[in-house]
N, C-alpha and C positions, 0 to 999 in steps of 0.2 A: 259791288255797287248795290248792297242790299237796301240802302236807304237813300238812293240817288233821287236828287230833287226835293227832298224833304228838308224841313227846317226843325232844328231841335233847340229847346230852351233849357239851359243847364245852370243850376245854381252852384256856388262853391267852385268856380271854374278856374281859379287862379293858379291852383297847384293841386298836388295828391290825385285822388280819384277823380275830381271834376275835370282837371286838365286832360287826364287820360281818356275819360268819356268824350270829351270834346274832340280830342285827336282821332280816336277810334271812329267815331261817327263820321267825322270829315273824311277819312280814308275810305269810307264806304259811301260817300256822295252827299252827305248832309251839310247844309250851311248852319251856323250856330249863333244862337243868342245866349250870351253869358253874362252872369253877374257874380260879384264876390264882395265881401264886407270890406276887406282892406283896413281894418282896425284892430286894436289890441282887444282881446277877449278876456274879461276879468276871470282870474282863477284857472286860466289855461296854462299848462306846464310847457307850452311851446309858443314861438313868436308868431306874430300875425304874418298873413299874406301881404305881399307888397305890390305896388305899381309895376315894378320890374317882374313879379311873378306873372301878373296878368298880361304884361306885354309879351312874356315868352309864350303864353298860351295862344295869343294872337299870332305870333310868329310861326308857331308849329301848326296851327290850322291853315294858315295861308300857305305853308310849305306843302301841305297836303292837297293844295289846290282848290280850297274852298273859302267862302267868305265868313267873316265872323264880326259881329257887333258886341264888344265887351265894355261893360260899365260897371261902375260902383254902385251897389245897392245892398240893402239889409233885408233879409228875409223876414225879419220882424216887423218891417215898415211896409204895409200893404200898398201904400200910396206909391212909394218909390218903386216897389216890385213891379206894379201894374204899369208905370211909365216905361220901365225897362221893357217890358212884354210888348206894350203898345209900339214903342219906337222900333223894335225888332220886326213886328209884323208888317209895320209901315215900310220898313227897309227892304224885307224879303218877300213879302206878300202872302205869307202862310205860316201856319204853326202846326206840325205834325206830332213832335216827339217832345216830352217834358221829362228831364232827369232832375227829381227833386233830391239832390245830394248833398246840399249844404248842411254841415253839421259841426258840433264842437264837442269837446271833451275837456271836463274842468275838475275842480276840487274832488279828491277822493277821500271820503271819511265815512264812519259809521252814521246811519241815517238821523240819529238825533243830535250829530255834530255837524251836519251840513249847514252851511250859510244859507239864510233865506234868500238873499239876493242871487247866490249862485244856483239855487234851486230854480227860481223864476226864469233866469236867463237861459238855462238849459231846457226847460219846457218851452219858453217862448221861441228858441231858435230851432230846436230838433223836432218839435211837434207842431206847434203853431206856425212856424216858418214852412213846414211842408204843406199844411193847409193853405196858407197865403199863396204858395207857389202854384198849387192847383187852382186856387180861386182866381189868380190873375190870368191863368192860361185858358181855363175851360171855356169862357164866352167865345174866345177866337176860334177854338177848336169845333165848338158846336155850330157857330155861324158859317164856317167853311163847308161843313157837311162831308168831310173827307174821312170822318172816323179819327183815329190817332191813337197814341198810347202815352201813359204816364207811368214811369218807373220810379219807385220811391226806394231810396237807400236805407234799409234797416241795419240789422246787426244780429250776431249770435244773442245779443241782449234783447232782441225782440221775442225771443221764445223760451229763453232760461233766465234765471236770476243770477246775479254776481253781486258778491259782497262789496260794500263800501262806494258803490255808484248807483244808489237808488235813483237819483234824478235822470241819469242817462238811461237806465234799464226802463224806467217809467215811460220815458219819452219814446223809446224804441219799440216798446210794446204797444204804445198808442198809435204809432204810425201804421201798424198792421190792422188795427181796427179801422182806421181811416182808409187805408187801402181797400179793405173789403167793402166799406160803405160806398166809396167812390165807384167801384167796379160795378156795383149794383145800379147806382144812380146814372152812370153814364152809358151803360150797355145799350139802351135804345138808340144812342148816337153812334154805336160801333166804336166807342172810345174804350180802349182796354186799359186797365189799371193793374199792375203787379208790383212786387217788391223783391229786391235782391237782398240776401241777408249774408254779408261777408263775416269771415273770422277776422283775426289781426291781418291788417294790411300794411305794407311797408311804407308808410307815410309818416308825416311829422306828428300826426294826432296819436299814433301808437308809439312810435320810436323817439322816446324821450325819457329823462331821467325818472320821472314820477311813475310812469309804467314799469320800467326796469325795477324800481323799488318795490312797487305792489306785487309783482311776480317773484321777486328775490329778496324778501324782507329780512333774510339773515345775512345777507352780503352788505358791507358797509357801503360801498359805492359801486352798485352793480352796473354793468355795461350791457350792450347789445348781445354780446356773446353770453353773457350770464342769462339774459332774457330767453335766448332761443331754445333751450332744452325745457324750460318750464312752459314756454308757450306751446312747443311741439307736444307736450304731453296731453294738450287738450285735443289733439287731432288724431284721427284714424290713420291718415296717410302721414308718411314720414316727412313732413315739412313743417317748419315753425310758424311761417306765415305765408300769405299769398301776395301777388303783386297787384298794383292797380290795374293793369291790363286785363288780368283775370276776371276782375269785376266788370271792366268795360266791355269784355266780350259777352258777359251775360246781359248786360244792358242792350247791347247791339242785337242780340238774339230776340229779346222781348220786344224791341222796338220794330223788329223786321216783320215781314209778312210771313216768314217762317213760324212765328208765333201768334198767327192771325185769330186762332181760336183759344188762346190762353188769356185768362183774365182772373183776377182774384187769387193769383197764386203767389206763394213764397218760394223763390229759387235761391236755395243755400250755395254760397261759394266759399266753403268752409272747411274744405280738407277732411270732411267726415266728423266735424266737431258735433254736430247734432246728434251723432250716434252715441 
C-alpha cells in the first residue's frame, strides 16, 4: 500500500501502459482520475482506444478495490483536460500523483517527407499534451499543500535519435526539458517531477505492421516474430521488449515516498538500451 489514500491522474488510461499504471497504482491504494481520447489518430498504424477499453480499465481498477472516474478527454484540449481534473478532485477530494502518459506514434518517413499535419499533431499530443496535463493538475497540488509527484512518460527517443521518426524524437526530447524545468519550478512546494524512459513496450503502439516493417525492411510481410530479434539487438539484456507492468512499477516507485528525494531524474526501463 505504497500510495494508500492518494489520488492519481493518468492520461491515456484506456489501454496499454495507461491502463497498467492505473491498475498498479490502485493495487497499492490509490484512487484514479483517468482520461483517454477514444478517437482515431490520423496517421497512426493502430486502431483507436474504444469505450469498451475504457470500461475494462474501470472494471480492473474497481476489482483492485479502488475508485475511478474515467472520462473522454483530449490532452491537446486544455479546457476539457481541466474539467476532467477538476471533476476528479471534486469527487475524490485531492490530487497527489500525475502520470502524463498519453502519447501517439504516427507516420514514419524521412524528415523532408513527413506530412505537416502529422508533425503538428505529434508535437501537440506528445509534448504540448504533457504540458497541458501538468498545467491542469499543478494548481490543485499547490493548493493542497501535500507535495506530490508528476511522472512523465518519455522514451529511448528522449535521449537518442532514430531515423524516420523526427516528430516523435523531437517531442520525446522535449518532455525531458519540460520535466527538468517543472522539477525546478515545483520544488518549493515539494512536488517532484521525473520521467520514465521505456524501450519497446508490448502494446498496440509498438506491436503493429508499420513497426515490424521499420525494423525488418527486407521482409515482405514481417511479423511479431520477425520484429523480436531486431528489437532485442537494441538491448543489453536478452529480451526483445518489456511489459507495461515493468513501466508501471517504475511509475509506482517514483510516485511513492520511497523516492521522496528524487526529482528531475530520468529512469530508464529499457533492458540496457541506453548502454
